[in-house]
C-alpha positions, 0 to 999 in steps of 0.5 A, a space after each residue: 235670891 237669884 232663884 227668886 229673881 229668875 222665877 219672877 222673870 219666868 212668871 212675868 214672861 208667862 203672864 205676858 204670853 197669856 195676856 198677848 194670846 188672850 188679846 188676839 181674839 179673832 172676834 170683835 168684842 161687840 160683833 153680832 152672833 150672826 152675820 148682818 146683811 142688807 139686801 141689794 139689787 139693780 133694776 132698770 139701772 138703779 141700785 136698790 136697797 132693802 133692809 129686810 126689816 124696818 129701821 126706825 129713827 134713821 138719821 143717816 145712811 152711808 154707802 162706802 165703795 171699796 172701803 179701806 182702799 185707795 179707790 174708796 168713795 162714799 155717798 151719805 144721806 141724812 134726815 133730821 131727828 127724830 129720823 125716818 123709817 127706812 126699809 126700801 130705798 133707791 140708791 144710785 143709778 148705773 149711769 155715772 154720777 146719777 143719784 137721786 137728790 132725795 129718797 123720801 125724807 133722806 137727803 143727799 148730804 155727801 155725793 160720790 165724786 162726779 167722775 166716780 163709777 160705782 159699778 167698777 167698785 169691788 164692794 159696798 159697805 152699808 151703814 145706818 145712823 140713828 137706831 142700833 144697827 149693824 153694817 153690811 157688805 155686798 159684792 158689787 159685781 155679784 149684784 150687777 150680774 145676778 140681779 136680772 136672774 132673780 125675781 124683782 122681789 128678791 135681793 142679795 143679802 151678802 153671804 146669805 144669798 138671794 132672798 125674798 120676804 118669806 126667806 128673810 122672815 124665815 132666816 133672820 135671827 137663824 142664819 143672819 141678821 137684818 141690819 136693824 134686827 137686835 142680836 138674839 145671842 
């Protein structure tokens, strides 16, 4: 009887180890098969966005600066249902507190704090509400320092690098996904 109890404990311990190991998968359950990205650049002191492909039915846009840190701040835009089509958007000026009140049919719902200087942030996390979409992250310093070195039709698509329309068309669904492109894999 003692052997049965001992073997039961060993079997339970082994099952617990296997379960814990399986639960430590490094990929999120719904992570896309390729890294998602949106394009950013600064022209004439304005942070600009290019989704790379159109996002239809957009009811909201959120920018989070320094996500997950004590200095995190966000700006949120919204549009009434059924939403709007979004591909390009002027987001913020480099002058402190400057932001457009609207960009087409998207209106500012929540502003950055008046004293917040987004140009001092480390990163931007961008997300779209409405259509099925992925979030994207970009390095603020890289956008600020490299934009002038690239033609105005090129945007920084995170780790995918600086791309123009032909680059995005060629690489989307091969090396990365634009934020509103369905996952092929």
